[in-house]
N, C-alpha and C positions, 0 to 999 in steps of 0.2 A: 639510610637512603634506599629506596625501593629498588628491587632487582639485583642487589648485590649480596653476596654471601660474606658474612663476617666470621672470622675465627674467634673473635672475642666479643663478649656482650656489648651492645650499644648502651649509651647513657640512659635511653628510655627503658631498656631491659633491666638495667641496674636499679632504676627507680620506678617500680611499677605504679606507685602512687600517682606519678605524673601521667601515665597512660590512662589511669582511671579518671583523672580530672578532665583531660582533653587530648585528642589525637591531632597532631599538626601535620600538614601535608609534606613537609620536607623531612620528617622523620628524625630530626636531630634535637637534642635537648636545648641547645643555645637558641635555635630559631623558635622553638616552642616557647621559651621564656620571653623572647622578644615580643612575640605575638600576644602573649598574656599581658606583658607590660603595656603594649599599645592599647589593649582592651581596657586596662585600668586607667590609662591616660584619658581615654574617651569618657569614662565615668567621671573622672575628676573634672574634666572640662565642662561637664553639664552643670556644675555648681559655680562656674566662674562669675556669671553675672551677679548672682546673689552675694558671692564673696567680695566682689568689687564694691557693691553697695555697703556691705558690712565694714570693709576697710575704710571707706569714705566716712562712714558714720563715726568711727572711733579715731579718725585722723587727728583731731585735736589732742587726744590723749597720747597718741603716738608721738606727736611733736613735743608735747610736754615731757614725755619720757626721755627723748633724745636731747632736748635742751638741758634738762636737769643732769643727765648722765655726762654730757660733754661741756658743761659750763666752765670748768676749770681751764680747759684748753682754749675756750673762747675768750676768757679773761686774759690769758697769756698773749693771745693774738690781738688784743685790743678791740674785740668785737662785742664785749660785754663789760659793763662798768662795774657791776657788783654781783655777788652770788644771788641766786634765787632763794627765797625763804621757804618755798614749798610749792606744791602744785598750784594752789590758788594764786600765789604771787606770780608764778610763771605765766598763768593765763592772763592775769590783770596787766602785767607789764607788756606782754606780747600784743594785746589788744590796744593798749594805750600808745605804744611806740610804733606799731606796724599796721594796726587795723585788724578787724576781726577775721578778714579773709586769710591773714597770715597763719591762722591756726591750721589751715589745710596746705601749707607750703610743703612741697615734696610729695604730696599725696599722689599726684599724677604718675610720677616715676615709681612710687611704691605699688600702685595698681598695675602698671606695666610690668614691673619686676615680679609681681605676685603670680601672674599667669604661668610663665615658664617654670618658676620655682615650685609651685604646688604640683603642676603636672609632672615635672621631673621627679619630685620627692615621692609622690605616690606610685608612679610608674616604676622607679628604681626600687622602691620598697617591696612591691609585689614581685618584681623580677628576682631580687635577692632572696626573698622568702622561698620562691620556687627553686632557686639555685641551691640554697642550703638544705631545703627539704627536711626540716625537722618536724616530727610528729609527736604530740604529747603522749599518746598511748604507747607508741612504739619506742620512743627515745627517752621518755621520762620528762617530768615537768621542768627541771632546771636546765636541761639541754635545750628543750623547746623554748624556754624563756630566754636563754642566752642567744638562741638563733634569732629571736625577735629583736633583741637588743642589737645584734650584729647587723641584721638587715636594715634596721632603722638608721644606724650609724653610717653604713655604706651608702645608703640612699642619699642622706644629707650631704656627705662629702662629695659624692659624684655630681650632684646637681649644682653644688657651689662653684665648681670649676667653670660652669657656663654663665652664672648670673652674678658673680661677686662684684664685678665692676658696676653693675646697676645698683647694687646695695651700697657701694661706695658713693655713687652719685646721689642717691637718695639721702644718705647721711649728710653729705655736704650741703645739699639744698635745704633740707629740713633745719639744719643748724645755721643757715645763712641769715643771721639776725643782727640788727644794729639800730639803735635809736635814730629816728629821722628817716628810716626806710632805705638807708644806703645799703645796697646789695653787693655781694662779692661775685655772685654768678647770675647770669640772665636766664639760665635754663639748663636742661640736660646736656645739650651739645656743648654749651659754654663750659660746663664742668669738665667734660672730656678734653676739650681744646686747651684750657688753661692748665689742667693737671699734666697733660702730656708735654706741654711746652716747658713747664717748670721742672717736672720730675721724671718725664718719660712714661712709658707703659707701666713701669714698676709702681708709679704713684697711684695707679688705679687699683693695685693689688696690695697696698700697704696694709699690714695686719692679716694677710691671707693665711699665713702659717698657723698662727694661734686661732684663727677662725676655724680651721679644720678641727682643732682640738675641741673647740666649743660646739661645733656641729655634732661631733661624735658623742659628746655628753648630752646635748639637748635633744637631737633627733633620736639617739639611742634610747633615752628615757621616754621621749614623747611617743614614739611608735612602739618601742619594746614593752613598756609597762602597760600602755593602753591595750595593745593586742593580747597581752598575757593575762591581764586582770579582767578584761571585759567578759570573756567566756566563763569566768569563775563567778563574777558578781551579777552580771546582767543575764539572768536565766529566768525561765518561766515567763510570767507576765511582763517582766522588765526587758526581755530580750529584744523586742522591737520598739521599745519606748524611746522616742526622740529626746524627751526631757531627761530621762535617766542617762542616756548616752551623752547628752550635752553636759550634764553635771559631772560625770566621770571624766570627760574630756577636759573640762575646766580645771578640775583638781590636778590631773596629770600634766596639763600645760603649765600650770603655775609651779608645780614641783620641778619640772624640767627646766623652766626658765630661771627659777631661784638657784638651782644647782650650777647653772652655766652663766649666771649673770656677771660675775667678776670677769670672766673671760670675754664676754660681750663688751664690757666696759673698756677693757684694755684694747681690744681690736678697733673699736670705734674711736677711741682717743688717738690711736695710731693713725687712723684714717684722717683725722682732723689736722695732722701735721703735714700732710702733703701740700706742697706749695709754700710752706712756712720755713723760716730760717733755721729754727731749732727742731730737731727730730729725735725720736728715741732710737737708740742703736739697735734694739731688738725688742721682742715682746717681753722677754725677761727683764730687760732694762726698764721698760715702761712700767711693768708690774712693781718692780722694786722702788722706782722713783715715786710712784703714786702712794705706795705704802709708807715710804719714808717721809714724804713731804705733806701728805694729806690724811693719812690714816686709813684703816681698813673700811671705814664707813663710806669713803669716797667711791669704793668699788661697787656700792649698792645704791648710788644716787639714781633716782628715777624708778626704782623697783616698785614703789607704790603705784605709780601710773601704769607700770607694766602689768601689774596684777589685774587692773581694770581692763586694760587693753586685751588681755588674754581671753576674755569672754568671746571675742570675735573668732579667735583661733579655735576655741573649743567648739563653737558652732560649726566651723568648717569641718572639723574632724567628725562630729556627729552627723552632719549632713552628708558627708562622703559615705559613712556607714549606711545611711538610709538609702542612698542612691545605689550602693552595691546590692542591696536587697531588692529594690524596685526594678533596676535595670538588668542586673546580672543574676538575680536569684541567689546571691551569695550570702550565707549566714555563717556566723561563728558557732561552732559546736565544741563540745568537750574534747573532742579528738581532732580539732582543726589544726591546720598547719600554721 
């Protein structure tokens, strides 16, 4: 803080790299990180309209993925007569029983959820990267790589605290299917109202604990590998290539999604038990029951549709990179943070 004499070095003095990047008016490391995160949040918001369109375009695949993933819970609850035979059968039966517009069920909530989720993810990611302050040239590749994994994990876990109930509501609305068009919920508010009435606030956060583990795995790999591999692979003529960045993002997204998919299946199936008579005792109980009664393949139901859906996520990541260059002049380099 200006005008005061310090006996000990300030955080900015301890980390001269931060002084080189940007000097903030309050002279503290925490305020500097916050302002940097707010700048990143602004860049992320610039792509929101495009991302909402992308989400809507792939919404049918998103719904197919969730229906396939949660079909066994729907059968238990009497909301599905028989298992789906695959993606094609899922589409055909949904259109036949509920109409073609049902393929976009839950998309509105998903788009609403997307705005704060992405803004918080990217803002927290950049904030934690500044906080950890690992540099590849100074600290070595693996410590720098670990810092990227750690910042990505911390970002995802932090943002989840704020948006988990929206993800729960989206999951319930998307899986609200029954022949003849009989619906369990009338909309977002109805999901909250009925869930709180039957299960209390805890019902909105069912599966939250294992969700944090999944976020650490998914976001850690999603951001960590991308940020670490990009400056190594995308160099020279490929550095500013949108298509090259998109392709790398798609590969990284699928790798992260596959690694965390069983965790995602368990948490969503726990979500589906809110308001139902029979619930899992815990995430471990859910995992063991699914393995025992249905086999390991059940943990990966809907993974095929998820791979196709990941193209939208890859585009968002590559688009964010491009916006960082265009709006902030920020590029990755071999010695980047």
